[in-house]
N, C-alpha and C positions, 0 to 999 in steps of 0.2 A: 753532096760532099764527096771529095775524092777519097778513095780508099786509103790513100797515104795520109791524108789529113785526119781521118777517123782514127787511124792507128796512132797518130801523134797525140790526139786528144786523149785517147784512152791511156796512153802511156803517161800523160801528165797527171791524170787522176790517180793512177796507181802510184805514180811517183810521189804525189802529195800525201797519199795515205801512208806510204812507207816512211815518209819524212816525219809525219805526225807520230807514228808509232815509235820511231826512233827517238824523237824528242821526249816522248813520255818515258821511254825506257831510260833515258839519261837524265831524267828529272826536269826536263823543260816543261813549263806550263803551257797548256793549250789555251788560247785566248778565245773561249766560248762565253757567250752571255750567260748571266745567272738564269737558271731554269732549263738549260740545255747542256748536252754533253755529247761526246763522241766525235769521230772524224767529221770534219766540216760542221760540228755542233748541230747536227740534224735531229737529235733525240732530246725529248723533254725529260726533265728529272721527274722522279716519282714524288709521293706526298711525304716529303721529309718534314719532320716536326719543326714548327715555327718557320716554315718556308726556307729552311737552310738549303744552300745550293748543294746539289749532289756532286759527286766526282765528275769532272769534265770529260774524262775519258771513259770510265766504267759506268757512271750514273748511280753509283752506290751512295746512299744517304749516310752522312758521317755520324748521325745519331739515330734516335728512334723515329718511327713513322708517326704521322698524324693519326688520331683516333679513327678507327674504322679501316686501317690499312696494315698490311703486314709485308714481310719479305725484306731483303737487303736493300732493294731499290724502292720499297714502299709503294709498289704499283698494284698490289693485289688487295682487293676488298676482303673484309672478314667473312668467314663462312656464315651461313644463316644460323641464327641462334646465338651469335657472338657479336660483341661490339666493343668500342672503346679503344683505349691505348693498347696497342699490340694485339687487339682482338682477344683479350684475355677474360672479358666479362660476359657471362651468359645473359641472354635476354630474359625479361620477366615473363609473367603469364599473360601473353598477348591473346586476345580473343581469336578463336579459331586457329590457334597455333601460328598466327602470322609472324613473319620475321620482323624483328624490331629494327629500328634505324641503326645502321652499322656504326654511326658516329655517336649519337646521343643515347641509343638504347630505348627510345620511346616506341610504344606499340602504336602502330598506325591506325588501328580500329578500336582501341580501348582494351580493357583488361577482361580476362575471363572471370566467371563468377567466383567470388570469394577474395578478390584482390582489388586494390585501389591504387590511386595516384597514376602518374604518367608512365612510370617505368613498370608498373604492375608487379612489383616485387613484395609489397606489403599486404599482409592479410587484413581482412576486415577487422574492425574493433569488435570486442566481445559484445554480443547482443545484436549484431548486424551480420547480414550474409547476402549472397547473390551478386548479380551484375552491378558493379560499381559500389557494392556494399550499401545499397540503398534500402534494403528490406530488413525490418527488425525481426529478431527471433521470436518464436512463440513462448508459451509458458512452460519452460523446461523445469523438471523436478529439481528442487534445491537451487534454483536460479543458475543452473549450469549453462555454459555458453553452447549455443547450437553450432552445428557444423557450418563453417564459413562459406562453403560452396552450396550445400544442399539445404541447410536450415534445419536438419533433423536434430532432435534433442537426444543426446547420447545416453541419458539415463531414464528416458521416459518423460511423461508429462506431469505437471503439478496437478493437485486435486482439482477437479472441476473441468478438466480439459482432456481432449482425446485427439487421435491422429498422430502421424509421424512428426508433423510440424508443431503439434500442440497449440494450434491456434483456434480450434473449434471447441466451443463449450459443450458440456454434456447435453444430451437431449432432455427435454422436460420429463420429469419423473425419475431422473438418475442423477447421481452425484458421486464425488469422491475420486479416489485414485483410479485412473483409466475409465471413470464413469461406470464402474461395475456394481455400484450399490444403489438399490432402488430407494426412492423417497418413501417417507412414512405416510400416515393417513392425514394429510394436510386438509384443513377446512376448505370446502368448496373446490376440492381437487386442485388447489393452487400448486404451482411448481415450487419445490423446495430450493434452497440455496445450493447452487451447483458445487460449491466448495465444501460447505459445512453440513449440508443436509437439513438445516433448520427450516421449519415451516414458517413462512412470513406472517400468516394470519392465524396461527394456532392450529389446534387439532380438531378433527371431526369428532362427532360424538362417539364415546366409547374408548377414546385413546388419550394419553397424557404424555408429558415430557416435551422438550424442545424439538426432538426428532419425530415425535408422534408415532413411535413404533411400539410403545408399551400399552397394553390394554389396561383398563381400569382394574383396580384391585377388587377382590370379592366384596360384595355388599355395596358396590358403588357403580354408577352408570351415568351416561349422558355427556353433555358438552363439558369438557375439562373435568369429567368424573366428579362433578359437583353434587350429584343427586345420590340419595341412599335408596337401595333396593327395598321393596316391600317385604312382607312376611311370607317368603317362599317356604314351602314345607321342607322340613329337615335341613334348613339353612342352605339350600341349594342356591348358588349364585344366579342372579337374574341376568337377562340379556344385557350386554354392556352398552348396546345402542339404544334399545327401547325401554329397558327396565321390566319387560314382561317375564314372569316366572315360568320356567320350562315345564313345571308340573302343577300340582295342587298347591293351595295356600295352607298356612298354619291354621289350626282351629281358631275360629273367631273372625276370620277375614275372607273376603271373596274378591272377584274381579281378576282381570288378566295380570294386573300388577300387584295384587294382594295387599293393597293399601287401604281398602274400604272395609270398615268394621261391619259386622252383621247388622241388619236392620233390627229395630226394637222388636222384641218378642222372639228372636231366634239367636242361636249360639252354636258353637262346636264346628266340626268338619263341614266345610262347604255351607255353613250357616243353615244346615238342614234340620237341626233339632229345635223344637219349640220350647220356649221357656215354661216353667211351672207357674203355679198360681202365686206370683209374686205381688207384693204390695209396691209396685213400681217395676222398672225394667230390670231384667236379670243381666249378669255380666256376659258380654258377648263371646267370651272365650270358654269359661267353665259353666256358665248357666246359674251361678250362685245368686240367690236373692239377697242382696245386701240390706234391703229395707224390710225384710221379714215377709211372711206369707199372708195370703188372704185367709179369712175365717174358714175353718174347716180343713186346713192343710198345714203340714209341718215338714221339717227337713230343710237342708241347705238349699235344695232345688225346689222346695215347696211342691213336690209331686206326690207326697204321701198324704192320702185323704184319711181323715179321722173317721172311725166307724160310728154308727148312729148312737150307740149306747154311750160312747164317750162324749158325744155332744149333748145327749139328753141328761146324763147324770148330773153335771154341774147345774144345768138349768133347773132340773127337778129339785135338787138339793136346795138351791137358792129359793125356789118357790115355797118349798115346805118350811124353810126357815122363816120366810116372811109371814106365812100363815100362822106358825106357832107364836111369833111375836104378837101378831094381831090378836090371836086367841088369848094370850096372856094379858094383854091390855084390856080386852073386853071383860074377861073374868075378874080382873082386878077392879075395874069400875063397878061391876055388879056387886062384888064383895063389899066394896066401900059403901055403896048405897045401902045395902042390907044392914051393914053394921050401924050406920047412922039411923036407920029406921027401926031397928030392933033394940029394946031397952036393956036386955041382958045378954051377956056373952054366951049363956047356955043355949039360947035359941038362935044364935048367930049362924050356925052351920047346919041347922036341922033340915032346911029345904034345899041344900046344895048337894046334888049327887056327884060325888067324887070318888076316884079310885085311889086307894092308898097303897104305899109299899111298906108293909109292916115288917119290922125286923124279924118277927117270928114267922110271918107268912112269906117266906123268901121265895116260894115257888109260884107266886101269883104271876100270871101271864101279863106282861106289860104292853102288849100290843094294843093300840087304841082301837075301839070299835065305834060304830054308829048304830042307829036304830035298826039298820038293815043287816047288821052283823051280829054274831053271837056275843053274848055278854061275857065279861071276864069271869074266870073261875079261880077261886081260891083253893086252898088245900082241903077245906072242909065242905064248902058249898059254893054254888054259883051265885054270882051277884047279878041279879036281873037288870037289864038295861043300863049297865055300867058304862060310863065314859070317863076319859081322863080330863082333868082340868087343872089349871094352875091357879092357886088362890093365895092371897097374902096371909101371913101369920097373924093370929089374933093379937099377938103382942106387938104387931107392926115392927118386927125386928129386921125387915128387909129381905127375908128369905121367902122362897116359893117352894111349894111342895105338891106332890101328887097324892091324891087320896081316892079311895074307892067309895062307893055310896055308903053313907053312914045311917045306921038305924038310931032312932032316938035313944035307945037304951045303951048304945055303945059309948063307952067313955072316951073322952077327948084324949086321954093319955095314950091311946092306941095309935094315934097319928104320929108318923115319923117325918120330920121335916127334911127337905133336900135342897141344896143350893142350886141356883140357876145354871151355874157353870157345869153342873153334873147332869143336867137334863140332856137327853139325846135330841 
């Protein structure tokens, strides 16, 4: 192209631009298509709301911008973290702090933990936490809501659970708040309830109650404390598990549990004392013979032996009594026979040697003698070969009397009669 021609073309462009500016300045409309503006309409309009045409000369949008854009010409996107109409809305909690969509506000990779929905601006519902709010909270104390992001219980765990998230049960053997309370003595070492501490199968021997932490009361032992202790000395409690007495037994009992009474024939401490001469078994505690004593012994325990004289006296007395009665019967028979064979009363007693107790002869020795002993002596003379005898009264008045030997010349009136009840 000739230099002159280039100059002419350049001048034409400049001239057209000048004309356009003039037309604008005087209010003349530039005939650009919608969506473009400027000299020769070479510039595209920005993101005017609802696709409204921008100013043909300046490109300015007559109203607001489309969501996600800003500026008078609506050509600038929202800054990161902002979106929407006029870029006035902040993005939600997008995962890894990613920028949300400038127009819709949606997080391109999802929400961070604790938030939900596409915009990631809503927290998880109570009882849920974590990525996408898909994880349920643990057992928080008083049903408090856990942290929506971490899941941590703000006031600690409910009874029976442990850990920051309160999802782990107490270890076996522990229960309660923060699992700090040990279980009681559960039967067969069973684990107690992690919340209440109750033993599921009852208590081991020696303990009672639902928690199995209370020992049996004194005087009781065994499974569920159903058994009664034996006779431990001084009322000392027996072992709560086995029932064994820690020391000795009360008198009258033996064995480790002190429930066995002494064997027959023994009593007292450690059953070491032998019973007395009882007629039957003695009491195992105090040794008393409730059924009396064997012959020759006396006392509650039948341990006092009677001396020989005490045994002989009653026997001799009884024997003498029997002999006297026999003698009386014999003499009576003899007297009756003589009386029947003798014609007169005068001769009835002539041949019967008897010893008499005369009222006047009060000093006569009344001790009976035999042919081997000395004869009785009266106050005046001795009566040779005198013996005592009981004979019936001649008048048969039922009385017996003692008489000393009579001489034929002695009168019958000297005889003094004595009743049987007065005889020794």
